[in-house]
C-alpha positions, 0 to 999 in steps of 0.5 A: 273482450273474450268471455272467460270459460265458466267453471263446470257446475257441480251437480247433485249427481256429481256430489252423489257419485263423489260421496259414493266413491268416498264411501267405497274407499273408506269401506275398503280401508276398513276391510283391509285394516280388519284383515291386518288386525285379525291376522296379527292376532291369529299369527300371534296365537298360532304361529306362522305355519298354523296361520291361514287366511281362511282363519282370517276370513272366518274371524272377520266374517268374510269369504276367503275370496275377499281376502285375496282381493286385498292380499296375494297370499298369507305372506303378503299379509304378514309382510305388511304386518312386519313392515308396520312393525319396522316403522314402529320399531324405528320410531320407538328407538329414535324417540328413546335416544333423543337425549343429550346424555350418552349413558342415558341414551344407551340405557333408553335404547336398550329399554326401548328395544325390550319394551317394543318387543313386549308390546308388539310380540307379533311384529317382533316375532315376524321381524326377528324370530319366525320370518327374519327373511322378510327383512331381506326383501329388495322390492320394498323400502323396508331394508333401507329402514332396517339399515337406518335402525342398525346405523342408529344402533351402531352410532349409540354404541360408538358414542358410548365407547367414546364417552368411556361407558362401553369397553373399547372394541369393534362397535359392530361386534359390541352392538351385535352382542348388545342386540343378542342380550336384549333379544334374549330378554325379549324372547324370554318375555314373549315365550314365558309370559309368567315373568313379571315386569320387574324381573324383565326390567332387572334382566334388561338392566343387567344385560346393559351393565354386562357391557359397561366398563367396571363390571366384573363377573364373579 
């Protein structure tokens, strides 16, 4: 009977090497996250054109060269932040529309849109205000995610039309109008932070009402 080969014995040196590698990997993840967090704050404070990786390096206490070990340039950092925003945005909208009531679904969709923009101003500005061209890149899965978001948006609009909640029209055009109205609300909230929460909520509700049947403008 052949003797079965024994499993390789894990030595103390092996365990030390594994622990050391895990420590290095953890440290890399922490530095990468520190870069992203600082970049998000600095982009929000200074905007795209006045944002630099040197500012990021100073904020996290590393040399500028360290940043380039993780990201090619400032666009690579900001693109990563934008991707994070897309994931959050998709999750927020998907959660909002998880209700069987069509009217409630439309209202929750609109409010979730505005809430995302207010709570994630850096991500929102990268996606829809300062660098919307990031969404058009084809070397990532992000465009497919964005396509899914707009497919969800259109489906909610179509359902509202079928239910008689929205006026019958081209669903793409109506969805674009709704988007434009809500984008205006978010833009005001970001650029004019003195607007209180109640005023923003009233603007959001009115934007939704403007598209529904039975609303007559004076």
